N, C-alpha and C positions, 0 to 999 in steps of 0.2 A: 585456783578459784579466786573470785573477787570477794571482797568483804561482805557484800550483800547476799552471797550464795552460801555463806557459812552460818549455820544456826546451832544454838545450844539449848538444852533443856536442863533444868535443875529443880529438884524437889525441895520444898521448904519443910519446916518442922511439922506441918499439918498434912504432909504428903500431897500438897497441891503443886502442880508443875508450872514453872515459869519458862516461857519460850522467848528467846531474844537472839538477834543476829549480831554478828561481829561488827557490822556497820554501826549498830547502836552502842557498842561498848566504847567507853571513854577511859583514857588513862591520863591522869593529870589534866583533865579537861580537853584532851585532844583525841581524835580518832586514831585507830591503829593504822600504822603505815602499811602500804602494799608490799613492801619488801621484807616484812617480818615473817618468820617461820611460824605460821599459824598452828601447825601440827605440834611442833616442839613446845610452843608456849602453852597450848592446851594441856598437854601431858604434864607440864610443870604446874598447872593450876592457875595460870595467869588470868584466865577469863571466867573463873568459876566453873560450874558444871564439871567438877572434877570426876574423871573416869573412875568407876569402881568395877573392878573385874573380880568376880568371885571364882570359886573353884568349879569349873564347868563339868568336871567328872561327877560331882555330886548331883547335878541336875538331871 
């Protein structure tokens, strides 16, 4: 994927959702490099929008 094809959503304290692309994300004032492992960095919480997986058997 290109950086402009990766989008994140994150809810704030008021349950409003913020939508932003990886292209907009800046780290130390610089854009994310193309050779970064976007998936691994996302799971680590680097881009915000931290994944929350609940117990799906309860649903």
